[in-house]
C-alpha positions as CSV (number, residue, x, y, z in Angstrom):
1,M,13.6,-37.6,12.4
2,T,17.0,-37.3,10.9
3,P,19.8,-38.0,13.5
4,V,22.2,-35.3,14.3
5,A,25.8,-36.2,13.4
6,R,27.9,-36.1,16.5
7,S,31.7,-36.1,17.3
8,R,33.3,-39.2,18.8
9,D,32.9,-37.8,22.3
10,G,29.2,-37.5,21.8
11,E,29.1,-33.7,21.5
12,R,27.6,-31.8,18.7
13,P,30.3,-30.8,16.3
14,A,31.0,-27.1,16.3
15,T,29.5,-25.2,13.3
16,P,32.6,-24.2,11.2
17,R,33.1,-20.5,10.9
18,L,32.9,-19.0,7.5
19,P,36.3,-17.9,6.1
20,Y,36.8,-14.1,5.8
21,D,36.3,-14.3,1.9
22,S,33.3,-16.6,1.8
23,P,30.6,-15.6,-0.7
24,M,28.2,-15.0,2.2
25,Q,30.4,-12.5,3.9
26,I,31.3,-10.8,0.6
27,G,27.5,-10.5,0.0
28,R,27.0,-8.9,3.4
29,T,30.0,-6.6,2.9
30,G,28.7,-5.5,-0.5
31,R,25.2,-4.7,0.7
32,T,26.7,-2.6,3.6
33,A,28.9,-0.8,1.1
34,R,26.0,0.0,-1.1
35,R,23.9,1.3,1.8
36,I,26.8,3.6,3.0
37,A,27.4,4.8,-0.7
38,T,23.7,5.5,-1.4
39,G,23.4,7.2,2.0
40,I,26.3,9.6,1.2
41,Y,24.9,10.2,-2.4
42,R,21.6,11.2,-0.9
43,R,23.2,13.6,1.5
44,I,24.9,15.3,-1.4
45,N,21.9,15.1,-3.7
46,R,19.0,16.0,-1.5
47,N,16.3,15.4,-4.1
48,S,17.6,11.9,-5.0
49,T,15.6,8.7,-4.1
50,V,18.5,6.3,-4.9
51,G,18.4,3.4,-2.4
52,L,14.8,4.3,-1.0
53,P,11.9,2.0,-1.1
54,W,10.0,4.8,-3.2
55,R,10.5,6.6,-6.3
56,Q,9.0,9.4,-8.7
57,E,6.9,8.1,-11.6
58,G,6.2,11.2,-13.5
59,D,4.3,13.6,-11.1
60,F,3.5,10.8,-8.8
61,V,5.0,8.6,-6.1
62,T,5.4,4.9,-6.3
63,F,7.3,2.2,-4.6
64,E,9.7,-0.5,-4.9
65,W,8.9,-4.1,-3.7
66,D,10.0,-3.4,-0.1
67,G,7.9,-0.2,0.1
68,F,4.4,-1.1,-0.8
69,V,3.6,-2.4,2.7
70,D,5.4,-2.1,5.9
71,A,5.9,-4.5,8.9
72,P,8.7,-5.3,11.2
73,S,8.3,-9.1,10.6
74,I,6.6,-11.7,8.6
75,P,4.3,-12.6,11.3
76,A,3.5,-8.8,11.8
77,L,2.9,-8.6,8.1
78,F,0.4,-11.5,8.1
79,A,-1.4,-10.0,11.1
80,R,-1.6,-6.5,9.4
81,H,-3.1,-8.1,6.3
82,H,-5.5,-10.1,8.3
83,Y,-6.9,-7.0,10.2
84,E,-7.0,-4.9,7.1
85,T,-9.0,-7.2,5.1
86,A,-11.3,-7.9,8.0
87,R,-12.1,-4.2,8.3
88,I,-12.7,-4.0,4.5
89,R,-15.1,-6.9,4.7
90,E,-16.8,-5.5,7.7
91,L,-17.6,-2.1,6.1
92,L,-18.5,-3.4,2.6
93,A,-20.4,-6.6,3.4
94,D,-23.9,-5.1,3.0
95,K,-23.2,-2.8,0.1
96,N,-24.2,-5.0,-2.7
97,V,-21.4,-3.6,-5.0
98,Q,-21.8,-4.1,-8.8
99,R,-18.7,-2.4,-10.2
100,S,-15.6,-1.5,-8.0
101,L,-12.5,0.4,-8.7
102,E,-9.3,0.0,-6.6
103,F,-7.1,3.1,-7.1
104,G,-3.5,2.3,-6.5
105,C,-3.6,-1.5,-6.2
106,G,0.2,-2.0,-6.2
107,Y,0.9,-5.7,-6.8
108,G,-2.6,-6.7,-5.9
109,R,-2.3,-7.5,-2.1
110,L,-5.8,-6.5,-1.3
111,S,-7.4,-6.9,-4.7
112,P,-8.9,-10.4,-4.2
113,T,-10.6,-9.2,-1.0
114,I,-12.2,-6.2,-2.7
115,A,-13.1,-8.3,-5.8
116,S,-14.8,-10.9,-3.7
117,L,-17.3,-8.1,-2.4
118,S,-18.0,-6.9,-6.0
119,T,-19.6,-8.3,-9.2
120,Q,-17.0,-6.7,-11.3
121,H,-13.8,-5.3,-10.0
122,T,-11.0,-3.2,-11.8
123,A,-7.7,-2.4,-10.2
124,I,-5.3,0.3,-11.4
125,D,-1.8,1.5,-10.5
126,I,0.8,3.7,-12.1
127,N,3.7,1.1,-11.4
128,A,4.0,-1.0,-14.5
129,E,6.1,-3.7,-12.7
130,A,3.6,-4.1,-9.9
131,V,0.7,-4.3,-12.4
132,A,2.6,-7.0,-14.3
133,A,3.2,-8.9,-11.1
134,A,-0.4,-8.6,-10.0
135,R,-1.6,-10.0,-13.3
136,V,0.6,-13.1,-12.9
137,A,-0.5,-13.6,-9.3
138,H,-4.2,-13.1,-9.9
139,P,-4.9,-13.8,-13.6
140,D,-8.6,-13.8,-13.2
141,L,-8.7,-10.2,-11.9
142,D,-8.7,-7.1,-14.2
143,F,-5.4,-5.0,-13.6
144,R,-4.8,-1.8,-15.6
145,L,-1.9,0.6,-15.9
146,S,-3.2,4.1,-15.1
147,S,-2.5,7.3,-13.2
148,G,-4.9,9.4,-11.4
149,S,-4.6,12.3,-13.8
150,K,-7.1,11.2,-16.3
151,M,-8.7,7.7,-16.0
152,A,-10.1,5.9,-19.1
153,F,-13.6,5.3,-17.6
154,P,-16.8,7.1,-18.4
155,D,-18.6,9.2,-15.7
156,N,-20.5,7.4,-13.1
157,T,-18.9,4.1,-13.9
158,F,-18.4,2.6,-10.4
159,D,-20.6,2.3,-7.3
160,L,-17.5,1.6,-5.1
161,V,-14.0,3.3,-5.2
162,V,-11.4,2.1,-2.8
163,T,-8.0,3.8,-2.1
164,W,-5.8,2.2,0.5
165,T,-2.7,4.3,1.6
166,V,-2.6,5.9,-1.8
167,L,-3.9,9.5,-1.7
168,Q,-1.5,10.3,1.1
169,H,1.3,9.9,-1.4
170,V,-0.2,12.3,-3.9
171,R,1.5,15.7,-3.8
172,P,-0.5,18.8,-2.8
173,E,-0.5,20.3,-6.2
174,R,-1.9,17.1,-7.6
175,I,-4.5,16.0,-5.0
176,G,-7.4,18.2,-6.2
177,G,-7.2,16.8,-9.7
178,V,-7.1,13.3,-8.5
179,L,-10.0,13.6,-6.2
180,S,-12.0,15.2,-8.9
181,E,-11.3,12.2,-11.1
182,L,-12.3,9.8,-8.4
183,R,-15.6,11.7,-7.9
184,R,-16.1,11.8,-11.7
185,V,-16.0,8.0,-12.1
186,L,-18.0,7.4,-9.0
187,A,-21.7,6.9,-9.5
188,A,-24.0,9.5,-7.7
189,E,-25.2,6.7,-5.4
190,G,-21.8,5.2,-4.9
191,N,-19.6,4.8,-1.8
192,L,-15.9,5.6,-1.3
193,L,-13.6,3.6,1.1
194,L,-10.3,5.2,2.1
195,C,-7.4,4.4,4.4
196,E,-5.1,7.4,4.5
197,E,-2.7,8.9,7.0
198,T,-4.2,11.7,9.1
199,R,-2.1,11.7,12.2
200,D,0.2,14.6,11.5
201,P,-1.3,17.0,9.0
202,G,1.1,19.6,7.7
203,A,4.3,17.7,8.6
204,E,7.2,18.1,6.2
205,M,7.7,14.8,4.5
206,R,9.2,13.9,1.1
207,H,6.6,11.5,-0.2
208,C,3.7,11.4,2.4
209,W,1.2,14.1,3.1
210,H,-1.2,13.5,6.1
211,R,-4.5,15.2,5.7
212,E,-7.4,15.8,8.1
213,P,-10.7,13.6,7.6
214,S,-12.3,16.9,7.0
215,F,-10.0,17.6,4.0
216,Y,-11.6,14.5,2.3
217,A,-15.1,15.2,3.6
218,D,-15.1,18.7,2.1
219,R,-14.1,17.4,-1.4
220,F,-16.3,14.4,-1.5
221,T,-19.5,16.4,-0.6
222,P,-22.4,15.4,-0.9
223,L,-21.1,12.0,0.3
224,R,-21.4,11.5,4.2
225,L,-18.5,10.3,6.2
226,T,-20.2,7.4,8.1
227,H,-17.1,5.6,9.5
228,S,-13.7,7.0,10.6
229,S,-11.3,5.0,12.7
230,Y,-7.8,3.6,12.9
231,I,-7.4,-0.2,12.9
232,E,-6.9,-0.6,16.6
233,E,-5.9,-4.3,16.4
234,I,-2.8,-3.2,14.3
235,D,-2.0,-0.4,16.7
236,R,-1.7,-3.0,19.5
237,I,1.0,-5.0,17.6
238,P,4.4,-4.1,19.0
239,G,6.4,-2.0,16.5
240,M,3.3,-1.3,14.3
241,T,0.8,1.4,13.9
242,S,-2.5,1.4,11.8
243,P,-1.6,2.2,8.2
244,G,-4.0,5.1,8.3
245,R,-7.4,6.2,9.2
246,V,-10.2,4.1,7.6
247,M,-13.0,6.3,6.2
248,L,-16.2,5.3,4.5
249,F,-18.0,7.9,2.5
250,E,-21.7,7.0,1.6
251,S,-24.2,8.5,-0.7
252,R,-27.1,10.2,1.3
253,S,-29.9,8.2,-0.2
């Protein structure tokens, strides 16, 4: 252990205070000034997303680095990730997936888990920066840039489609087309795994639209909703709630 330097009287030396114009304090002051400025700008320009963790990408919503996953602390983030991946593994363990599609993969946080349960996994996202980062982090996985308007896959390509807190960010005027595309590329005997917000349907929000489980069930007919629950372990973490309702839709065979 490295000894702690002490003063002549045996006491720890006082930590020197930073001068008022130190780079650290200047940095804090600059960040505070930017937050105030962007807040004022957004009050004047109500449709602006300047300074927010999300942004428009054409007709769709995507996120900055600090917006893809939410947690109040690093330990809470690790716990959230653990419980999410545990639920995914629990629900897909016996599905014998050959080809899977991850719709809205972001920077690939969940991609290795889903890929480990599938013979061939493809992950897509509309955010070019996130896809580039995912390719660097996971070079053995297949990441592609794509939106939900028209996916470059033949009909009935995948026997599993996963969306995790993605459809909730699709605008009402676009959601029907996106769900139709997901059904088109899903094989007739395939399964759908969703985690989407359902707690407050109809609430006025700028980038998130909560929808009832029945909304998805109606549009994914004839698939059956066989599992529907929040991730209770995350709900029990102080300052956190389940990222959405986990729903598994399975073929009737």
